[in-house]
Backbone as a printed PyTorch tensor [residue, N CA C, xyz], in Angstrom:
tensor([[[-11.8690,  13.3240,  -8.7450],
         [-12.1830,  12.1100,  -8.3750],
         [-11.9690,  11.6090,  -6.8580]],

        [[-12.8920,  11.0080,  -6.3520],
         [-12.7700,  10.7260,  -4.9280],
         [-11.7640,  10.2460,  -4.3910]],

        [[-11.1590,  10.2320,  -3.5550],
         [ -9.8300,   9.0490,  -3.0190],
         [ -8.6390,   9.1370,  -3.6400]],

        [[ -8.3900,  10.1480,  -4.4930],
         [ -7.4510,  10.4970,  -5.1220],
         [ -6.8570,   9.2910,  -6.0780]],

        [[ -7.8560,   8.3910,  -6.5650],
         [ -7.3720,   7.2750,  -7.4370],
         [ -7.6320,   8.1180,  -8.9950]],

        [[ -6.4370,   7.6970,  -9.7160],
         [ -6.4940,   8.2370, -10.7790],
         [ -6.5940,   7.1690, -12.2440]],

        [[ -7.5710,   7.7420, -12.7860],
         [ -8.0120,   6.8350, -13.9230],
         [ -7.8470,   7.5230, -15.3000]],

        [[ -7.9660,   6.5500, -16.4030],
         [ -8.0300,   7.0170, -17.4340],
         [ -9.3900,   6.9960, -17.8370]],

        [[ -9.9040,   6.1010, -18.7780],
         [-11.3110,   6.4090, -19.2650],
         [-12.4680,   5.4710, -18.9830]],

        [[-12.0250,   4.0570, -18.2370],
         [-12.8620,   3.3440, -18.2770],
         [-14.1740,   3.4930, -17.1350]],

        [[-15.1530,   3.0650, -17.1150],
         [-15.7680,   3.0500, -16.1120],
         [-16.5370,   1.8180, -15.4510]],

        [[-16.6880,   1.7820, -14.2850],
         [-17.6570,   0.6900, -13.7110],
         [-19.1870,   1.1310, -13.2050]],

        [[-19.8990,  -0.2020, -13.5260],
         [-21.4070,   0.0210, -13.1480],
         [-21.4880,  -1.4920, -12.1950]],

        [[-22.2640,  -0.8940, -11.1700],
         [-22.2360,  -1.5960,  -9.9150],
         [-23.8060,  -1.9010,  -9.6540]],

        [[-23.9200,  -3.4010,  -9.8210],
         [-25.0560,  -3.8180,  -9.5290],
         [-25.3620,  -4.2810,  -8.2090]],

        [[-26.5170,  -3.7570,  -7.2930],
         [-26.6680,  -4.2750,  -6.0570],
         [-28.1680,  -4.3450,  -5.8630]],

        [[-28.6430,  -5.6700,  -5.3460],
         [-29.9220,  -5.8140,  -4.8630],
         [-30.3110,  -6.8330,  -3.8250]],

        [[-31.3060,  -6.5910,  -3.3940],
         [-31.2410,  -8.1160,  -2.1280],
         [-31.5680,  -9.0300,  -2.9510]],

        [[-31.4320, -10.4040,  -2.3950],
         [-31.3590, -11.5060,  -2.9020],
         [-32.8670, -11.9040,  -3.3370]],

        [[-32.9280, -12.4120,  -4.5030],
         [-34.3140, -12.9310,  -4.8400],
         [-34.7450, -11.6290,  -6.1100]],

        [[-34.3010, -10.4830,  -6.1570],
         [-35.1530,  -9.5710,  -7.0270],
         [-34.8430,  -9.5820,  -8.7210]],

        [[-33.7600, -10.6580,  -9.0540],
         [-33.0110, -10.7290, -10.4090],
         [-32.5760,  -9.5850, -11.0630]],

        [[-31.6480,  -9.6290, -10.3540],
         [-30.2740,  -8.8820, -10.3700],
         [-29.3950,  -9.5830, -11.5970]],

        [[-29.3170, -10.8010, -11.2040],
         [-28.2320, -11.7600, -12.2920],
         [-28.8120, -11.6070, -13.4690]],

        [[-30.4060, -11.7620, -13.2250],
         [-30.8230, -12.1490, -14.8080],
         [-30.7300, -10.9130, -15.7420]],

        [[-31.2530,  -9.3460, -14.8070],
         [-30.7460,  -8.1770, -15.2880],
         [-29.6000,  -8.0870, -15.8580]],

        [[-28.6660,  -8.2640, -14.9580],
         [-27.2060,  -8.1620, -15.5400],
         [-26.7840,  -8.7720, -16.8530]],

        [[-26.9350, -10.1140, -16.7650],
         [-27.1090, -11.0560, -18.0340],
         [-27.4410, -10.5590, -19.0830]],

        [[-28.7050, -10.1650, -19.2950],
         [-29.4400,  -9.1800, -20.1310],
         [-28.9450,  -7.9150, -20.9360]],

        [[-28.4480,  -7.1090, -20.0610],
         [-27.8340,  -5.9380, -20.4060],
         [-26.5750,  -6.1500, -20.8130]],

        [[-25.6510,  -7.3350, -20.4160],
         [-24.6020,  -7.4990, -21.1100],
         [-24.6940,  -7.9920, -22.4250]],

        [[-25.9120,  -8.3840, -22.5250],
         [-25.9160,  -9.1660, -23.9410],
         [-26.2500,  -7.9510, -24.8520]],

        [[-27.0970,  -6.7220, -24.2940],
         [-27.6040,  -5.6870, -25.2070],
         [-26.0190,  -4.4990, -25.2770]],

        [[-25.2320,  -4.7710, -24.3690],
         [-24.1820,  -3.7230, -24.6360],
         [-22.6720,  -4.7560, -24.6640]],

        [[-22.4280,  -5.0660, -25.5690],
         [-21.2710,  -6.0010, -26.0770],
         [-20.0920,  -5.7700, -25.5020]],

        [[-20.0480,  -4.6700, -25.4100],
         [-18.3000,  -4.3730, -24.9110],
         [-18.3260,  -3.8980, -23.2150]],

        [[-19.3380,  -4.5340, -22.4280],
         [-19.4260,  -4.2810, -20.9360],
         [-18.9280,  -5.6870, -20.4640]],

        [[-17.5550,  -5.5560, -19.6680],
         [-17.1860,  -7.1270, -19.0810],
         [-17.5160,  -7.0820, -17.8230]],

        [[-17.3450,  -8.1720, -16.9360],
         [-17.8160,  -8.2660, -16.1560],
         [-16.8280,  -8.9840, -14.9340]],

        [[-16.6110,  -8.4670, -13.8650],
         [-15.4970,  -8.5770, -12.6130],
         [-15.8130,  -9.6690, -12.1780]],

        [[-14.3450, -10.2270, -12.3830],
         [-14.1270, -11.9240, -11.7130],
         [-13.7660, -11.5630, -10.0560]],

        [[-14.5660, -12.0830,  -9.5110],
         [-14.1330, -12.3090,  -7.9200],
         [-13.4010, -13.2170,  -7.3360]],

        [[-12.5400, -13.0100,  -6.1250],
         [-11.6130, -13.8030,  -5.4170],
         [-12.2740, -14.5200,  -4.7820]],

        [[-11.5950, -15.5810,  -4.7380],
         [-12.2400, -16.8980,  -3.3880],
         [-11.3540, -17.5950,  -2.8290]],

        [[-11.4790, -18.2350,  -2.0770],
         [-10.7510, -19.2650,  -1.1950],
         [-11.0810, -20.5430,  -1.2380]],

        [[-12.3890, -20.7810,  -1.9490],
         [-13.1670, -21.8380,  -2.1880],
         [-12.2100, -22.5260,  -3.2330]],

        [[-12.3310, -24.2070,  -3.2310],
         [-11.7980, -24.7480,  -3.9460],
         [-12.3360, -24.7790,  -5.4690]],

        [[-11.5110, -24.6770,  -6.6750],
         [-11.9680, -24.8800,  -7.8930],
         [-12.4640, -26.0450,  -7.9620]],

        [[-13.8620, -26.0490,  -8.9620],
         [-14.5010, -26.9760,  -9.2090],
         [-14.5270, -27.4930, -10.7710]],

        [[-14.6440, -28.5450, -11.2830],
         [-14.5590, -29.0010, -11.9850],
         [-14.9920, -28.2820, -13.2580]],

        [[-14.6480, -28.0790, -14.4800],
         [-14.9410, -27.0280, -15.1440],
         [-14.4420, -25.6560, -15.0860]],

        [[-14.4170, -24.9160, -13.9270],
         [-13.9850, -23.7760, -13.5340],
         [-12.4330, -23.7170, -14.1830]],

        [[-12.2320, -22.1540, -14.2960],
         [-11.2610, -21.7880, -14.7860],
         [-10.7300, -20.5460, -13.8900]],

        [[ -9.4240, -20.4280, -13.5050],
         [ -8.5240, -19.3110, -12.6320],
         [ -8.8390, -18.4790, -13.7750]],

        [[ -8.8300, -17.1240, -13.0290],
         [ -9.0650, -15.8520, -13.6590],
         [-10.4290, -15.8530, -14.6760]],

        [[-11.1320, -16.7430, -14.8340],
         [-12.4190, -16.6510, -15.8120],
         [-13.2470, -16.7250, -14.7340]],

        [[-13.5110, -17.9980, -13.8780],
         [-14.6990, -18.0480, -12.9590],
         [-14.5750, -17.1930, -11.7390]],

        [[-13.2820, -17.2180, -11.2190],
         [-12.8640, -16.6570, -10.2030],
         [-11.2970, -16.5160, -10.3270]],

        [[-11.1140, -15.9960,  -9.2120],
         [ -9.5870, -15.7890,  -9.0540],
         [ -9.1000, -16.7390,  -8.0800]],

        [[ -8.8090, -17.7970,  -7.6440],
         [ -8.9840, -18.6910,  -6.7870],
         [ -7.5550, -18.6870,  -6.0630]],

        [[ -7.6580, -17.8080,  -4.8360],
         [ -6.4740, -17.6540,  -3.8130],
         [ -6.5360, -19.0010,  -2.5300]],

        [[ -5.3740, -19.1470,  -2.1180],
         [ -5.4740, -19.7820,  -0.9730],
         [ -5.3390, -18.8830,   0.3460]],

        [[ -6.1440, -19.4990,   1.3950],
         [ -6.6440, -18.4100,   2.2820],
         [ -5.1440, -17.3120,   2.9880]],

        [[ -3.9820, -18.2250,   2.9060],
         [ -3.1020, -16.8960,   3.1730],
         [ -2.7490, -15.9740,   2.4410]],

        [[ -2.7940, -15.9630,   1.1370],
         [ -3.4860, -15.1300,   0.2740],
         [ -4.2200, -14.4720,  -0.0320]],

        [[ -5.3530, -14.9110,   0.1710],
         [ -6.1300, -13.9120,   0.6000],
         [ -6.1960, -13.1870,   2.2620]],

        [[ -5.9320, -13.4480,   2.8750],
         [ -5.7170, -12.6160,   4.1730],
         [ -4.5950, -12.0520,   3.9660]],

        [[ -3.6890, -12.2940,   3.3010],
         [ -2.4890, -10.9840,   2.9400],
         [ -2.9710,  -9.9880,   2.3840]],

        [[ -4.0490,  -9.9120,   1.1560],
         [ -4.4840,  -9.2220,   0.1290],
         [ -5.3810,  -8.2280,   1.0740]],

        [[ -5.6770,  -8.7840,   2.0940],
         [ -6.8660,  -8.0840,   2.9710],
         [ -6.0590,  -6.8820,   4.1030]],

        [[ -4.6880,  -7.6980,   4.4600],
         [ -3.8100,  -6.8780,   5.4030],
         [ -3.1420,  -5.3720,   4.1790]],

        [[ -2.9670,  -5.9230,   2.9570],
         [ -2.5770,  -5.1160,   2.0360],
         [ -3.6850,  -4.0070,   1.5490]],

        [[ -4.4960,  -4.0080,   1.9150],
         [ -6.0450,  -3.0280,   1.2290],
         [ -5.9940,  -3.5180,   0.1240]],

        [[ -5.9800,  -5.1010,  -0.6170],
         [ -6.2950,  -5.3540,  -1.8010],
         [ -7.4010,  -5.4010,  -2.3280]],

        [[ -8.3080,  -5.1870,  -1.5700],
         [ -9.7870,  -5.3880,  -1.8060],
         [-10.7040,  -4.3760,  -1.8560]],

        [[-11.3720,  -4.0300,  -2.5290],
         [-12.5890,  -3.0260,  -2.5460],
         [-13.7330,  -3.3420,  -1.5730]],

        [[-13.9100,  -4.8130,  -1.6290],
         [-15.1630,  -5.1930,  -0.5860],
         [-14.5890,  -6.7130,  -0.5710]],

        [[-14.8900,  -7.3080,   0.7300],
         [-14.6910,  -8.8170,   0.5810],
         [-15.5780,  -9.3910,   2.0640]],

        [[-15.8590, -10.7090,   1.5130],
         [-16.8450, -11.0540,   3.0060],
         [-16.3750, -12.6920,   3.2370]],

        [[-16.8020, -12.7650,   4.2390],
         [-16.7440, -14.5130,   4.8720],
         [-17.8980, -15.1600,   4.6110]],

        [[-18.0550, -16.4380,   3.8750],
         [-19.6610, -16.7370,   4.1290],
         [-19.6160, -18.0700,   3.9050]],

        [[-19.8680, -19.1570,   4.3280],
         [-20.3340, -20.3610,   4.1030],
         [-18.9930, -21.2420,   4.1250]],

        [[-18.0980, -20.8450,   4.6680],
         [-16.6740, -21.4390,   5.3810],
         [-15.5830, -20.5460,   4.4240]],

        [[-16.1060, -20.0360,   3.2690],
         [-14.9950, -19.0190,   2.1030],
         [-15.1770, -17.8860,   2.3430]],

        [[-13.8530, -17.3970,   2.0410],
         [-14.0400, -15.7090,   1.9490],
         [-14.1570, -15.5190,   0.1060]],

        [[-14.8960, -14.0370,   0.0110],
         [-14.9720, -13.8420,  -1.0960],
         [-14.2370, -12.2020,  -1.2440]],

        [[-14.1020, -11.6650,  -2.5390],
         [-14.0620, -10.5070,  -2.6100],
         [-13.5690,  -9.7460,  -3.9280]],

        [[-13.9340,  -8.4490,  -3.9740],
         [-13.0930,  -7.8610,  -5.0960],
         [-11.8980,  -7.1690,  -5.1350]],

        [[-10.9990,  -7.9340,  -5.8560],
         [ -9.8540,  -7.1270,  -6.1960],
         [ -9.6740,  -5.7970,  -6.5410]],

        [[ -8.6200,  -4.7940,  -5.7000],
         [ -8.8420,  -3.6830,  -6.1500],
         [ -7.7710,  -3.0200,  -7.4510]],

        [[ -6.7200,  -4.0800,  -7.3910],
         [ -5.8100,  -4.1670,  -8.6510],
         [ -6.3310,  -4.2320, -10.1310]],

        [[ -6.8670,  -5.9130, -10.0540],
         [ -7.7110,  -5.8400, -11.3520],
         [ -8.8550,  -4.8580, -11.7240]],

        [[ -9.5600,  -4.2640, -10.6900],
         [-10.4450,  -3.4840, -11.1710],
         [ -9.4230,  -2.1980, -11.6660]],

        [[ -8.7340,  -1.7080, -10.8810],
         [ -7.7340,  -0.5220, -11.3820],
         [ -7.4040,  -0.7810, -12.7730]],

        [[ -7.0810,  -1.7620, -12.8510],
         [ -6.3900,  -2.5200, -14.6110],
         [ -7.6760,  -2.1230, -15.5400]],

        [[ -8.5050,  -2.8340, -15.2870],
         [ -9.9700,  -2.5530, -15.7600],
         [-10.0350,  -1.0460, -16.3300]],

        [[-10.3140,  -0.2380, -15.4660],
         [-10.3630,   1.0070, -15.6850],
         [ -9.5820,   1.7000, -16.5070]],

        [[ -8.1300,   1.5910, -15.9480],
         [ -7.0480,   2.3650, -16.8800],
         [ -6.7060,   1.6910, -18.3870]],

        [[ -7.2940,   0.4660, -18.2930],
         [ -7.4250,   0.1280, -19.7040],
         [ -8.4650,   0.8450, -20.6730]],

        [[ -9.1410,   1.3090, -20.3230],
         [-10.5650,   1.8230, -21.0760],
         [-11.6460,   1.1610, -20.9040]],

        [[-11.5920,  -0.0160, -20.0760],
         [-13.0010,  -1.0390, -20.0900],
         [-14.0780,  -0.6520, -19.4980]],

        [[-15.0450,  -1.1150, -19.5470],
         [-16.2980,  -0.9290, -19.0040],
         [-16.6580,  -2.2510, -18.5300]],

        [[-16.7490,  -2.1470, -16.9850],
         [-16.7750,  -3.2070, -15.8750],
         [-18.2040,  -2.9990, -15.2080]],

        [[-18.8200,  -4.3720, -15.5130],
         [-19.9050,  -4.5170, -14.2700],
         [-19.3320,  -5.1410, -13.2130]],

        [[-19.8670,  -4.9390, -12.2490],
         [-19.5290,  -5.3970, -10.8780],
         [-21.0940,  -5.9280, -10.1790]],

        [[-21.1000,  -7.0610,  -9.3540],
         [-22.1820,  -7.4210,  -8.8420],
         [-21.6680,  -7.4760,  -7.2290]],

        [[-21.9870,  -6.4150,  -6.2970],
         [-21.5340,  -6.3550,  -4.9880],
         [-22.9690,  -5.9210,  -4.5150]],

        [[-22.5700,  -6.3880,  -2.9380],
         [-23.4530,  -5.7430,  -2.0480],
         [-23.7170,  -4.5040,  -1.7660]],

        [[-24.2020,  -3.8440,  -1.0240],
         [-24.5270,  -2.5940,  -0.8190],
         [-23.1450,  -2.1240,   0.0380]],

        [[-22.3920,  -2.4910,   0.9100],
         [-21.5110,  -2.0290,   1.4560],
         [-20.0830,  -1.8950,   0.5790]],

        [[-19.8920,  -2.9190,   0.0530],
         [-19.0340,  -2.9340,  -1.2870],
         [-19.1190,  -2.1460,  -2.5030]],

        [[-20.5340,  -1.8940,  -2.8260],
         [-20.7220,  -0.8480,  -3.9030],
         [-20.6010,   0.7760,  -3.1020]],

        [[-20.7890,   0.8160,  -2.3900],
         [-20.5710,   2.2510,  -1.4720],
         [-18.9140,   2.4650,  -1.3920]],

        [[-18.3740,   1.1590,  -1.1030],
         [-17.0910,   1.7020,  -1.3640],
         [-16.5610,   1.9780,  -2.2680]],

        [[-16.9390,   1.3360,  -3.4750],
         [-16.3700,   1.6510,  -4.5470],
         [-16.3830,   2.9130,  -5.4620]],

        [[-17.6310,   3.1280,  -4.9400],
         [-18.0500,   4.7840,  -5.3810],
         [-17.1090,   5.7040,  -4.4890]],

        [[-16.8720,   5.5500,  -3.4870],
         [-16.0100,   6.2000,  -2.4630],
         [-14.6010,   6.3670,  -3.0890]],

        [[-14.2230,   5.2290,  -3.5410],
         [-12.9900,   4.9370,  -4.2760],
         [-12.8380,   5.3640,  -5.8880]],

        [[-13.7520,   5.5700,  -6.4050],
         [-13.8680,   5.7990,  -7.9200],
         [-14.7730,   6.9530,  -8.5170]],

        [[-15.5400,   7.2870,  -7.5990],
         [-16.3960,   8.6480,  -7.5450],
         [-17.2350,   8.6720,  -8.8860]],

        [[-17.0690,   9.3670,  -9.7130],
         [-18.2500,   9.8080, -11.0840],
         [-17.7450,   8.7270, -12.5520]],

        [[-16.5150,   7.7500, -11.7860],
         [-16.3380,   6.7880, -12.7910],
         [-17.1650,   5.5800, -12.4950]],

        [[-17.8060,   5.7350, -11.4640],
         [-18.3680,   4.4130, -11.0430],
         [-20.2930,   5.1270, -10.8720]],

        [[-20.6900,   3.9260, -11.6800],
         [-22.0960,   4.2070, -11.6250],
         [-23.0420,   2.9240, -10.4830]],

        [[-23.6350,   3.6530,  -9.7910],
         [-24.6680,   2.3870,  -8.8580],
         [-26.0250,   2.3130,  -8.7970]],

        [[-26.4620,   1.1130,  -9.5940],
         [-27.4100,   0.9140,  -9.6450],
         [-28.1650,  -0.3360,  -8.8150]],

        [[-29.2300,  -0.0390,  -8.2850],
         [-29.9670,  -0.5380,  -7.1150],
         [-31.1920,  -1.0020,  -7.6230]],

        [[-31.3200,  -2.4340,  -7.8070],
         [-32.9210,  -2.6530,  -8.0220],
         [-33.5280,  -3.1830,  -6.6400]],

        [[-34.6470,  -2.9960,  -7.2490],
         [-35.5060,  -2.8890,  -5.8010],
         [-36.7290,  -3.9730,  -6.1190]],

        [[-37.0220,  -4.7420,  -4.9220],
         [-38.2680,  -5.7560,  -5.4940],
         [-39.7670,  -5.0050,  -5.7240]],

        [[-40.7070,  -5.6670,  -6.1450],
         [-42.2120,  -4.6790,  -5.7760],
         [-42.5620,  -4.2500,  -4.5610]],

        [[-41.9090,  -5.6650,  -4.1090],
         [-42.5500,  -5.4100,  -2.3220],
         [-41.9220,  -6.3840,  -1.3610]],

        [[-41.8340,  -6.2060,  -0.1930],
         [-41.1810,  -7.1000,   0.3520],
         [-42.0800,  -8.4760,   0.5900]],

        [[-43.2850,  -8.4280,   0.2720],
         [-43.9590,  -9.5000,   0.1170],
         [-43.7120, -10.2880,  -1.0200]],

        [[-43.3560,  -9.5740,  -2.2980],
         [-43.4250, -10.1510,  -3.4860],
         [-41.8860, -11.2060,  -3.1290]],

        [[-41.1810, -10.1170,  -2.6910],
         [-39.4780, -10.5560,  -2.5940],
         [-39.6660, -11.8680,  -1.8140]],

        [[-40.5550, -11.7890,  -0.2100],
         [-40.3750, -13.2240,   0.2440],
         [-41.1960, -14.7180,  -0.6930]],

        [[-42.2330, -14.0490,  -1.6380],
         [-42.5930, -15.2280,  -2.4190],
         [-41.2490, -15.5150,  -3.2840]],

        [[-41.0160, -14.9900,  -3.8820],
         [-39.8990, -15.2970,  -5.0000],
         [-38.6410, -16.3060,  -3.8690]],

        [[-38.1500, -15.6420,  -3.1760],
         [-37.2730, -16.4490,  -2.3920],
         [-37.6850, -18.0200,  -1.8550]],

        [[-39.0910, -17.8110,  -1.8040],
         [-40.0530, -19.3180,  -1.0450],
         [-39.8030, -20.2400,  -2.3650]],

        [[-40.2300, -19.5690,  -3.5090],
         [-40.2630, -19.9320,  -4.3800],
         [-39.1410, -20.9720,  -4.9570]],

        [[-37.9550, -20.3550,  -4.5240],
         [-36.7900, -21.1980,  -4.3510],
         [-36.6740, -22.6550,  -4.2080]],

        [[-37.2250, -22.4460,  -2.9950],
         [-37.2260, -24.1810,  -2.0090],
         [-35.7770, -24.2430,  -1.7710]],

        [[-34.9190, -23.1700,  -1.9700],
         [-33.2170, -23.5360,  -1.3930],
         [-32.9870, -23.6420,  -0.1380]],

        [[-34.2790, -23.2970,   0.4200],
         [-33.3670, -22.4950,   1.9550],
         [-34.8900, -22.7130,   2.9640]],

        [[-33.9300, -23.0500,   4.2370],
         [-34.9610, -23.4330,   5.2290],
         [-35.8040, -22.2520,   5.6490]],

        [[-36.4610, -21.9270,   6.6750],
         [-37.1890, -20.8470,   7.0010],
         [-36.3590, -20.0200,   7.8520]],

        [[-35.3000, -20.4650,   8.6020],
         [-34.3560, -19.4950,   9.3950],
         [-33.4920, -18.5040,   8.2990]],

        [[-33.2290, -19.5920,   7.3010],
         [-32.3280, -18.5600,   6.2030],
         [-33.0300, -17.6990,   5.3980]],

        [[-34.0580, -18.1800,   4.9750],
         [-35.1520, -17.4350,   4.7710],
         [-35.1260, -15.9910,   5.3610]],

        [[-35.3660, -16.1580,   7.0150],
         [-35.6250, -15.2000,   7.5640],
         [-34.2830, -13.9970,   7.7290]],

        [[-33.4300, -14.6840,   7.3760],
         [-31.9390, -13.9820,   7.3070],
         [-32.1990, -12.9380,   6.5180]],

        [[-32.4220, -13.7850,   5.5030],
         [-32.3410, -13.0390,   3.5680],
         [-33.1210, -11.9520,   3.5200]],

        [[-34.6630, -12.1540,   4.3490],
         [-35.3560, -11.1960,   4.4740],
         [-34.8290,  -9.7270,   5.1100]],

        [[-34.3740,  -9.9740,   6.1970],
         [-33.4790,  -9.3120,   7.0680],
         [-32.6670,  -8.4280,   6.4870]],

        [[-31.9880,  -9.2270,   5.7230],
         [-30.8480,  -8.5230,   5.1690],
         [-31.1260,  -7.6490,   4.2400]],

        [[-32.4940,  -7.9950,   3.3970],
         [-33.1720,  -7.4000,   2.3890],
         [-33.5920,  -5.7050,   2.8100]],

        [[-34.3290,  -6.1410,   4.0690],
         [-34.6060,  -4.9040,   4.7290],
         [-33.3720,  -3.5600,   5.1460]],

        [[-32.4050,  -4.2140,   5.5120],
         [-30.9520,  -3.3980,   5.3570],
         [-30.5890,  -2.9010,   3.9150]],

        [[-30.6560,  -3.9650,   3.1000],
         [-30.2000,  -3.2280,   1.7590],
         [-31.2800,  -2.3920,   1.0540]],

        [[-32.6920,  -2.0230,   1.5320],
         [-33.3540,  -1.5100,   1.0380],
         [-33.1400,  -0.0810,   1.4730]],

        [[-32.7500,   0.0180,   2.7470],
         [-32.8670,   1.1120,   3.5710],
         [-31.5840,   2.1390,   2.9260]],

        [[-30.6650,   1.3560,   2.2530],
         [-29.1390,   1.8660,   1.6270],
         [-29.7400,   2.6220,  -0.0310]],

        [[-30.8980,   2.3840,  -0.5480],
         [-31.1720,   2.4120,  -1.9400],
         [-30.9550,   3.9670,  -2.0180]],

        [[-31.2890,   4.6480,  -1.2940],
         [-31.0460,   5.9980,  -1.6300],
         [-29.8720,   6.6650,  -1.7590]],

        [[-28.8180,   5.7780,  -1.4770],
         [-27.4210,   6.4050,  -1.6490],
         [-26.9180,   6.0660,  -2.7100]],

        [[-27.7550,   5.5630,  -3.6920],
         [-27.2790,   4.8620,  -5.3590],
         [-27.5330,   5.8150,  -6.2850]],

        [[-26.8790,   5.8100,  -7.0340],
         [-27.2690,   6.5390,  -8.4010],
         [-28.4070,   6.5380,  -9.1100]],

        [[-28.7810,   5.1670,  -9.1050],
         [-29.9750,   5.1650, -10.1870],
         [-30.7710,   3.6760,  -9.1820]],

        [[-32.0650,   4.1300,  -9.1190],
         [-32.6770,   3.2300,  -8.5590],
         [-34.0160,   2.4030,  -9.2180]],

        [[-34.3020,   1.1290,  -9.3190],
         [-35.4410,   1.3270, -10.2410],
         [-36.0880,  -0.2250,  -9.7290]],

        [[-37.1600,  -0.2520,  -9.4720],
         [-38.1430,  -1.4760,  -9.1850],
         [-38.1130,  -2.3610, -10.3620]],

        [[-37.6150,  -3.7620, -10.0640],
         [-37.7470,  -4.3730, -11.2090],
         [-39.0800,  -5.4260, -10.7750]],

        [[-39.8740,  -4.7970, -11.5640],
         [-41.3060,  -5.3040, -11.7170],
         [-41.8330,  -5.8100, -12.7430]],

        [[-41.4580,  -5.5160, -13.8820],
         [-41.4440,  -6.0840, -15.3490],
         [-40.0130,  -6.3250, -15.9110]],

        [[-39.6800,  -7.6560, -16.0920],
         [-38.1630,  -7.5130, -16.2630],
         [-37.7130,  -6.9360, -17.6570]],

        [[-38.6240,  -7.0250, -19.0610],
         [-38.4250,  -6.3060, -20.2160],
         [-38.3110,  -4.8270, -19.8010]],

        [[-39.0060,  -4.3630, -19.2050],
         [-38.9120,  -3.0160, -18.8260],
         [-37.7760,  -2.5580, -17.7150]],

        [[-37.3410,  -3.4900, -17.0200],
         [-36.5320,  -2.6730, -16.4580],
         [-34.8360,  -3.0590, -17.1310]],

        [[-34.7490,  -4.0780, -18.0790],
         [-33.4850,  -4.2640, -18.8700],
         [-33.4620,  -2.8530, -19.6590]],

        [[-34.5240,  -2.7020, -20.5390],
         [-34.3680,  -1.4570, -21.3190],
         [-33.7950,  -0.3870, -20.4860]],

        [[-34.5540,   0.0320, -19.1780],
         [-34.2060,   1.2060, -18.4780],
         [-32.8870,   0.8830, -18.1550]],

        [[-32.4360,   0.2260, -17.5130],
         [-30.9800,  -0.0670, -17.1390],
         [-29.7030,  -0.0940, -18.3520]],

        [[-30.4110,  -0.7950, -19.4670],
         [-29.5660,  -0.4350, -20.5790],
         [-29.3200,   0.9630, -20.8320]],

        [[-30.8070,   1.8950, -20.9630],
         [-30.5320,   2.9780, -21.5710],
         [-29.4970,   3.9870, -20.3660]],

        [[-29.7910,   3.8680, -19.3100],
         [-28.9220,   4.5250, -18.5180],
         [-27.4550,   4.1840, -18.1850]],

        [[-27.2340,   2.8480, -18.2580],
         [-25.7020,   2.7460, -18.3340],
         [-25.0640,   3.0130, -19.6240]],

        [[-26.0900,   3.0220, -20.9110],
         [-25.3490,   3.5380, -22.1770],
         [-25.0470,   5.1710, -21.9860]],

        [[-26.2160,   5.8990, -21.5830],
         [-25.9430,   7.0160, -21.0450],
         [-24.7270,   7.6080, -20.3300]],

        [[-24.5970,   6.7320, -19.5720],
         [-22.9100,   6.9090, -18.3990],
         [-22.1070,   6.6920, -18.9710]],

        [[-21.9850,   5.6440, -20.0470],
         [-20.6440,   5.2870, -20.6960],
         [-20.4900,   5.8990, -21.5560]],

        [[-21.3580,   7.1630, -22.2730],
         [-20.9470,   7.7760, -23.5540],
         [-20.7860,   9.2110, -23.0160]],

        [[-21.1780,   9.6270, -21.8100],
         [-20.3870,  10.6020, -20.8210],
         [-19.0770,  10.5920, -20.7170]],

        [[-18.1890,  11.9000, -20.9350],
         [-16.7110,  11.8860, -20.8490],
         [-16.5080,  12.2050, -19.6030]]])
């Protein structure tokens, strides 16, 4: 295993995709089909919202606690956007793998590749591609949630992410949702069944 992290029997499945590719929908549907597939809970510095629970929706940390975790190397990946920090906790991920759990993570390309470096063959990296950049642009425009400048930034980021797809274990074009879910479910089931 890469980087010398010892684990017992759990496995990690990482989804990465440009925004607007349908990653969250595919992840939700795959989890419905694979009942014992948990979902990684990220840490954040943003304020807890009504109805949210610490440790369920997010691990809510103060800015100071988050920065201390960064200094200690306590994150697999972390990012700052929209005024708050978000990250994937290394200790919680190790805990899940060591206890034999199968955990699904939704990470950006950088975070996914770092997780693979840390966990080696205990991690399966799945990259979902849009049918084309034109289709992706239409999907993002259809959300009507962002202005032209934000859309331009998202498309530039998508281009960078797509350039890294070849570094993933399994790459699939999400053109037909049902077919994508079937294919991803089959690949994850195969990965979990391998010793």
